[in-house]
Structures are given as structure tokens and as C-alpha cells.
ROSE-4610 file (N, C-alpha, C; in Angstrom, 1 decimal, always signed):
// ROSE-4610
residu = [X/X/X/X/X/X/X/X/X/X/X/X/X/X/X/X/X/X/X/X/X/X/X/X/X/X/X/X/X/X/X/X/X/X/X/X/X/X/X/X/X/X/X/X/X/X/X/X/X/X/X/X/X/X/X/X/X/X/X/X/X/X/X/X/X/X/X/X/X/X/X/X/X/X/X/X/X/X/X/X/X/X/X/X/X/X/X/X/X/X/X/X/X/X/X/X/X/X/X/X/X/X/X/X/X/X/X/X/X/X/X/X/X/X/X/X/X/X/X/X/X/X/X/X/X/X/X/X/X/X/X/X/X/X/X/X/X/X/X/X/X/X/X/X/X/X/X/X/X/X/X/X/X/X/X/X/X/X/X/X/X/X/X/X/X/X/X/X/X/X/X/X/X/X/X/X/X/X/X/X/X/X/X/X/X/X/X/X/X/X/X/X/X/X/X/X/X/X/X/X/X/X/X/X/X/X/X/X/X/X/X/X/X/X/X/X/X/X/X/X/X/X/X/X/X/X/X/X/X/X/X/X/X/X/X/X/X/X/X/X/X/X/X/X/X/X/X/X/X/X/X/X/X/X/X/X/X/X/X/X/X/X/X/X/X/X/X/X/X/X/X/X/X/X/X/X/X/X/X/X/X/X/X/X/X/X/X/X/X/X/X/X/X/X/X/X/X/X/X/X/X/X/X/X/X/X/X/X/X/X/X/X/X/X/X/X/X/X/X/X/X/X/X/X/X/X/X/X/X/X/X/X/X/X/X/X/X/X/X/X/X/X/X/X/X/X/X/X/X/X/X/X/X/X/X/X/X/X/X/X/X/X/X/X/X/X/X/X/X/X/X/X/X/X/X/X/X/X/X/X/X/X/X/X/X/X/X/X/X/X/X/X/X/X/X/X/X/X/X/X/X/X/X/X/X/X/X/X/X/X/X/X/X/X/X/X/X]
num = [1/1/1/2/2/2/3/3/3/4/4/4/5/5/5/6/6/6/7/7/7/8/8/8/9/9/9/10/10/10/11/11/11/12/12/12/13/13/13/14/14/14/15/15/15/16/16/16/17/17/17/18/18/18/19/19/19/20/20/20/21/21/21/22/22/22/23/23/23/24/24/24/25/25/25/26/26/26/27/27/27/28/28/28/29/29/29/30/30/30/31/31/31/32/32/32/33/33/33/34/34/34/35/35/35/36/36/36/37/37/37/38/38/38/39/39/39/40/40/40/41/41/41/42/42/42/43/43/43/44/44/44/45/45/45/46/46/46/47/47/47/48/48/48/49/49/49/50/50/50/51/51/51/52/52/52/53/53/53/54/54/54/55/55/55/56/56/56/57/57/57/58/58/58/59/59/59/60/60/60/61/61/61/62/62/62/63/63/63/64/64/64/65/65/65/66/66/66/67/67/67/68/68/68/69/69/69/70/70/70/71/71/71/72/72/72/73/73/73/74/74/74/75/75/75/76/76/76/77/77/77/78/78/78/79/79/79/80/80/80/81/81/81/82/82/82/83/83/83/84/84/84/85/85/85/86/86/86/87/87/87/88/88/88/89/89/89/90/90/90/91/91/91/92/92/92/93/93/93/94/94/94/95/95/95/96/96/96/97/97/97/98/98/98/99/99/99/100/100/100/101/101/101/102/102/102/103/103/103/104/104/104/105/105/105/106/106/106/107/107/107/108/108/108/109/109/109/110/110/110/111/111/111/112/112/112/113/113/113/114/114/114/115/115/115/116/116/116/117/117/117/118/118/118/119/119/119/120/120/120/121/121/121/122/122/122/123/123/123/124/124/124/125/125/125/126/126/126/127/127/127/128/128/128/129/129/129/130/130/130/131/131/131/132/132/132/133/133/133/134/134/134/135/135/135/136/136/136/137/137/137/138/138/138/139/139/139]
x = [+12.0/+11.6/+10.0/+9.4/+7.9/+7.4/+8.1/+7.8/+7.9/+8.9/+9.1/+8.0/+7.6/+6.5/+5.2/+4.9/+3.7/+3.7/+4.8/+4.9/+4.7/+5.3/+5.1/+3.6/+3.1/+1.7/+0.7/+1.0/+0.2/+0.3/+1.5/+1.7/+0.9/+1.0/+0.3/-1.2/-1.7/-3.1/-3.5/-2.7/-3.0/-3.0/-2.1/-2.0/-3.3/-3.7/-4.8/-6.1/-6.1/-7.3/-7.4/-6.2/-6.2/-6.6/-6.1/-6.5/-8.0/-8.5/-10.0/-10.8/-10.4/-11.1/-11.0/-9.8/-9.6/-10.5/-10.4/-11.2/-12.7/-13.2/-14.6/-15.0/-14.1/-14.4/-14.5/-13.5/-13.5/-14.8/-15.2/-16.4/-17.6/-17.7/-18.8/-18.8/-17.7/-17.6/-18.0/-17.6/-18.0/-19.4/-20.0/-21.4/-22.2/-21.7/-22.4/-22.3/-21.2/-21.1/-22.0/-22.1/-23.0/-24.5/-24.9/-26.3/-26.5/-25.5/-25.7/-25.6/-25.7/-25.8/-27.0/-26.9/-28.0/-29.2/-30.3/-31.6/-32.2/-32.6/-33.1/-34.6/-35.2/-36.6/-37.2/-36.7/-37.2/-37.0/-35.9/-35.6/-36.1/-36.0/-36.3/-37.6/-37.9/-39.0/-40.3/-40.3/-41.5/-42.1/-41.4/-42.0/-42.7/-42.3/-43.0/-44.3/-44.2/-45.4/-46.4/-45.9/-46.8/-47.5/-46.9/-47.4/-48.4/-48.0/-48.8/-49.7/-49.4/-50.1/-50.9/-50.5/-51.0/-52.5/-53.0/-54.4/-55.3/-54.9/-55.7/-55.3/-54.0/-53.5/-53.3/-54.2/-54.1/-55.3/-55.1/-56.2/-56.9/-58.1/-59.0/-59.9/-59.8/-60.8/-60.3/-59.0/-58.5/-59.0/-59.4/-60.1/-59.1/-57.9/-56.9/-56.7/-56.7/-56.6/-57.8/-59.0/-60.2/-60.3/-59.8/-59.9/-58.8/-57.6/-56.5/-55.9/-56.2/-55.5/-54.0/-53.6/-52.3/-52.2/-51.5/-51.2/-49.8/-49.7/-48.4/-48.0/-48.6/-48.4/-47.0/-46.4/-45.1/-44.3/-43.0/-42.2/-42.8/-43.1/-43.5/-44.9/-45.8/-47.1/-46.9/-46.0/-45.8/-45.2/-44.3/-43.6/-44.6/-45.6/-46.6/-47.4/-47.6/-48.3/-49.8/-50.4/-51.9/-52.5/-53.8/-54.5/-54.0/-53.5/-53.1/-51.6/-50.8/-49.4/-48.5/-47.2/-46.3/-46.3/-46.0/-46.0/-44.5/-43.6/-42.2/-41.4/-40.5/-39.5/-38.2/-37.7/-36.4/-35.3/-34.7/-33.6/-34.0/-35.3/-35.8/-37.0/-36.7/-37.8/-38.6/-38.0/-38.7/-39.9/-39.8/-40.8/-41.7/-41.3/-42.1/-43.4/-44.5/-45.8/-45.9/-45.3/-45.3/-44.7/-43.5/-42.8/-43.6/-44.2/-44.9/-46.1/-46.8/-47.9/-47.6/-46.5/-46.2/-45.4/-44.8/-44.1/-45.1/-46.3/-47.2/-47.0/-46.3/-46.0/-47.2/-48.2/-49.4/-50.5/-51.7/-52.8/-53.0/-53.3/-53.5/-54.5/-55.5/-56.5/-55.9/-54.8/-54.2/-53.0/-52.7/-51.6/-51.8/-50.8/-50.8/-50.0/-50.3/-51.5/-52.7/-53.9/-55.2/-55.6/-55.4/-56.0/-55.4/-54.2/-53.5/-53.7/-53.9/-54.0/-52.7/-51.6/-50.2/-49.6/-48.9/-48.2/-47.0/-46.3/-45.1/-44.1/-43.2/-42.1/-41.1/-40.3/-39.3/-38.3/-38.0/-37.1/-37.7/-39.0/-39.7/-39.7/-40.0/-40.0/-38.6/-37.6/-36.2/-35.8/-36.2/-35.9/-36.5/-37.8/-38.4/-37.8/-37.4/-36.7/-35.4/-34.6/-33.3/-33.4/-34.4/-34.6/-34.9/-35.8/-36.1/-34.9/-34.2/-33.1/-32.0/-31.9/-30.9/-31.3/-32.4/-32.9/-34.0/-34.6/-35.8/-35.6/-34.5/-34.2/-35.0/-35.1/-35.7/-34.6/-34.2/-33.0/-33.4]
y = [+28.1/+26.8/+26.7/+27.6/+27.7/+28.1/+29.0/+29.5/+28.4/+27.6/+26.5/+25.4/+25.1/+24.2/+24.7/+26.0/+26.6/+26.5/+26.8/+26.8/+25.4/+24.4/+23.0/+22.6/+22.9/+22.6/+23.2/+24.5/+25.1/+24.5/+24.1/+23.4/+22.0/+21.3/+20.0/+20.2/+21.2/+21.5/+21.9/+22.7/+23.2/+22.0/+21.1/+19.9/+19.0/+18.8/+18.0/+18.7/+20.0/+20.8/+20.6/+20.8/+20.6/+19.2/+18.2/+16.8/+16.6/+17.1/+17.0/+17.7/+18.9/+19.6/+18.8/+18.4/+17.6/+16.3/+15.6/+14.4/+14.7/+15.8/+16.2/+16.5/+17.2/+17.5/+16.3/+15.4/+14.1/+13.3/+13.2/+12.5/+13.1/+14.4/+15.1/+14.9/+14.9/+14.7/+13.2/+12.3/+10.9/+10.7/+11.3/+11.2/+11.8/+13.0/+13.6/+12.7/+12.1/+11.1/+10.0/+9.4/+8.3/+8.7/+9.9/+10.3/+10.7/+10.8/+11.1/+9.9/+8.7/+7.5/+7.7/+7.3/+7.5/+6.7/+7.4/+6.7/+6.2/+4.9/+4.3/+4.4/+4.9/+5.0/+3.6/+2.6/+1.3/+0.5/+0.7/-0.1/+0.6/+1.9/+2.6/+3.4/+4.1/+5.0/+4.3/+3.5/+2.8/+1.9/+1.2/+0.4/+1.2/+2.4/+3.3/+3.8/+4.2/+4.6/+3.5/+2.3/+1.1/+0.8/+0.8/+0.5/+1.5/+2.8/+3.9/+4.7/+4.7/+5.7/+5.1/+3.9/+3.4/+3.0/+2.6/+2.3/+3.4/+4.6/+5.8/+6.4/+6.3/+7.0/+6.0/+5.1/+4.1/+4.3/+4.5/+4.6/+3.3/+3.1/+4.2/+4.6/+3.8/+3.9/+4.5/+4.7/+5.3/+6.6/+6.8/+8.1/+9.3/+9.2/+10.2/+10.5/+9.4/+9.5/+10.2/+9.8/+10.4/+11.9/+12.3/+13.7/+14.6/+14.1/+14.9/+14.4/+13.2/+12.5/+12.3/+12.2/+11.8/+10.3/+9.7/+8.2/+8.0/+7.0/+6.7/+5.2/+4.8/+3.4/+3.3/+4.4/+4.3/+5.6/+5.5/+6.8/+7.8/+7.4/+8.4/+9.1/+8.3/+8.8/+9.8/+9.4/+10.2/+11.6/+11.5/+12.8/+13.6/+13.1/+13.9/+14.7/+14.3/+15.1/+15.0/+16.1/+16.1/+17.0/+17.2/+18.1/+19.6/+19.8/+21.1/+21.4/+20.4/+20.5/+19.5/+19.7/+18.7/+18.6/+17.5/+17.3/+17.1/+17.0/+16.9/+17.9/+18.6/+19.5/+18.9/+18.2/+17.5/+18.4/+17.9/+18.7/+19.6/+19.7/+20.6/+20.1/+19.3/+18.7/+19.8/+20.9/+22.0/+22.5/+22.5/+23.0/+22.0/+20.7/+19.6/+19.3/+19.3/+19.1/+17.8/+16.7/+15.4/+15.5/+16.1/+16.2/+17.0/+18.1/+19.0/+18.2/+17.4/+16.6/+15.5/+14.7/+13.6/+14.1/+15.3/+15.8/+16.7/+16.9/+17.7/+19.2/+19.7/+21.1/+21.8/+21.1/+21.8/+21.7/+22.2/+22.1/+20.6/+20.5/+19.1/+18.3/+18.9/+18.1/+17.5/+18.0/+17.5/+16.5/+16.3/+15.4/+14.0/+13.5/+12.2/+11.2/+10.0/+9.4/+9.5/+9.6/+9.7/+8.4/+7.3/+6.0/+5.4/+5.9/+5.3/+6.2/+5.6/+6.3/+7.0/+6.3/+6.9/+7.5/+8.6/+9.2/+8.3/+8.7/+7.9/+8.1/+7.1/+7.1/+8.2/+8.6/+9.6/+9.0/+7.7/+7.1/+7.2/+6.9/+6.9/+8.4/+9.3/+10.7/+11.1/+10.7/+11.0/+10.4/+9.2/+8.6/+9.4/+9.8/+10.6/+11.9/+12.5/+13.8/+13.7/+12.7/+12.6/+12.3/+11.4/+11.1/+12.3/+13.2/+14.4/+15.3/+15.5/+16.4/+15.9/+14.6/+14.0/+14.1/+14.7/+14.9/+14.1/+13.3/+12.4/+11.6/+10.9/+10.1/+8.8/+8.3/+7.0/+5.9/+5.6/+4.7/+3.4]
z = [+30.7/+30.7/+30.6/+31.5/+31.4/+30.0/+29.5/+28.2/+27.1/+27.2/+26.3/+26.5/+27.8/+28.0/+27.5/+27.7/+27.2/+25.7/+25.0/+23.6/+23.1/+23.7/+23.3/+23.5/+24.6/+24.9/+23.9/+23.5/+22.5/+21.2/+20.8/+19.5/+19.5/+20.6/+20.7/+20.6/+21.4/+21.3/+19.9/+19.3/+17.9/+17.0/+17.1/+16.2/+16.5/+17.7/+18.0/+17.4/+17.6/+17.1/+15.5/+14.9/+13.4/+13.0/+13.7/+13.5/+13.6/+14.7/+15.0/+13.9/+13.5/+12.4/+11.1/+10.8/+9.5/+9.6/+10.7/+10.8/+10.7/+11.3/+11.2/+9.8/+9.1/+7.7/+6.9/+7.1/+6.4/+6.6/+7.9/+8.2/+7.5/+7.6/+6.9/+5.4/+4.8/+3.4/+3.0/+3.8/+3.6/+3.8/+4.8/+5.1/+3.9/+3.4/+2.3/+1.0/+0.8/-0.3/-0.2/+1.0/+1.3/+1.0/+1.4/+1.2/-0.2/-1.0/-2.4/-3.3/-2.7/-3.6/-4.5/-5.8/-6.7/-6.2/-6.2/-5.9/-7.2/-7.2/-8.4/-8.4/-9.5/-9.6/-9.5/-10.2/-10.3/-9.0/-8.4/-7.1/-5.9/-5.8/-4.6/-4.6/-5.7/-5.7/-6.0/-7.1/-7.6/-6.5/-5.7/-4.6/-3.6/-3.3/-2.4/-3.0/-4.3/-5.0/-5.1/-5.5/-5.6/-4.3/-3.2/-1.9/-1.4/-1.6/-1.0/-1.9/-3.2/-4.0/-5.2/-5.6/-6.9/-6.8/-5.6/-5.5/-5.9/-5.6/-6.0/-7.3/-7.7/-8.8/-10.0/-10.2/-11.3/-12.2/-13.5/-14.4/-14.6/-14.9/-15.2/-14.0/-12.9/-11.8/-10.5/-10.3/-9.1/-8.8/-7.5/-7.2/-7.4/-7.1/-7.4/-8.9/-9.6/-11.1/-11.6/-11.2/-11.7/-11.4/-10.2/-9.8/-10.5/-10.6/-11.1/-12.4/-12.8/-14.0/-13.7/-12.4/-12.1/-12.1/-13.0/-13.0/-12.5/-11.6/-11.1/-11.5/-12.6/-13.1/-13.7/-14.2/-14.8/-14.5/-14.8/-14.7/-15.6/-16.9/-17.9/-17.4/-16.9/-16.5/-15.3/-14.4/-13.2/-13.7/-14.6/-15.0/-15.9/-16.4/-17.2/-16.3/-15.0/-14.0/-14.1/-13.7/-13.6/-14.6/-14.5/-15.4/-15.1/-13.9/-13.5/-13.7/-14.2/-14.4/-13.8/-13.9/-13.4/-11.8/-11.3/-9.9/-9.4/-10.3/-10.0/-10.8/-10.1/-10.6/-10.5/-11.5/-11.4/-10.8/-9.8/-9.2/-8.0/-7.8/-6.7/-6.0/-4.9/-4.1/-3.3/-3.1/-2.4/-3.2/-4.5/-5.4/-6.0/-5.8/-6.4/-5.5/-6.2/-5.6/-4.9/-5.5/-4.9/-3.5/-3.4/-2.2/-1.2/-1.6/-0.7/-0.1/-0.9/-0.4/+0.5/+0.2/+1.1/+2.4/+2.3/+3.5/+4.4/+3.9/+4.7/+4.7/+3.6/+3.5/+2.8/+2.4/+1.9/+2.9/+2.6/+3.5/+4.0/+5.3/+5.9/+5.1/+4.5/+3.8/+2.5/+2.1/+0.8/+1.1/+2.3/+2.6/+2.0/+1.4/+0.8/+1.6/+1.5/+0.8/+1.7/+1.0/+1.7/+2.3/+1.5/+1.9/+3.2/+3.5/+4.7/+5.9/+7.0/+8.3/+8.6/+8.3/+8.6/+7.4/+7.6/+6.4/+6.1/+5.0/+4.7/+5.8/+5.9/+6.9/+6.5/+7.5/+7.2/+6.2/+6.2/+5.2/+3.8/+3.7/+2.4/+1.8/+2.7/+2.3/+1.9/+2.6/+2.3/+0.9/+0.6/-0.7/-1.8/-1.6/-2.7/-2.8/-1.7/-1.8/-2.5/-2.1/-2.8/-4.3/-4.6/-6.0/-6.8/-6.3/-7.1/-7.1/-6.0/-5.9/-6.9/-7.1/-8.0/-9.5/-9.7/-11.1/-11.5/-10.6/-10.9/-12.2/-12.2/-13.4/-13.5/-14.7/-14.9/-14.9/-13.7/-13.6/-12.7]
């Protein structure tokens, strides 16, 4: 009798464990899908750049533009990069200079944006990171 109870208890625990694991995997998959929503350059990215970067990176007089020739006026000009090369590596935010600078992964003196006392918010940084990781499309 005890053996039967133990066996039944083990099966119930095993079933609950499987249910919990399956539920956890499902939640993780759904969360991953939600975070992979396409980020739109025009709706999500450009407003961040316009608010935080364009004052300095607008030709012909912006200080950042004069120093590096990085224009953030349009998708095309952003993707052209600077005198020194591209600032975005589509599909790889870890290697993209733009992401390094706004995330503070470069020298502190290079952290962007310079004109603001506060760095970008975690949400803004996340949007830029996701957009680049999703291929930095003009969408």
C-alpha cells in the first residue's frame, strides 16, 4: 500500500514538474516573441535620434556633424556613417559604434549624447539595440 502511495505521489509530482517546465518554456517563448516585435526606424528609432542626437548631427552646422560628418537627418545619411566608417553593423549591436556610444561601452568622454546631462533611457537604448539586431532596416 505504501509503495502504491509513493508511486502515485511520484507520478503526480512528476506530472506537476512537467507541467511547470512546459509552462515556463511557453512563457519564455512568448516573451521572446514579444521582444522580437519589429522595431520601426520611422516610428521608433528616428524619434529617439531626433530628440537626442539631431541637434549635433545635422548638417551643415551641427558640432557632431562638423567633427565626424555623421548626419542623422535620414536613414540613408545615418547608414553612410562618418569620415571614419560605418556606425551601424546591421544585425550586430555589439559591434555597432552607435550602440557602443549610447550604451557607454566606449570611453566615458565619448558617451552620447553629449548635449544632454542624462544618457538615453534603458528603454531608448533597448529600442536602438533591437533595431540594429533586427537588421537596421528602413521600415
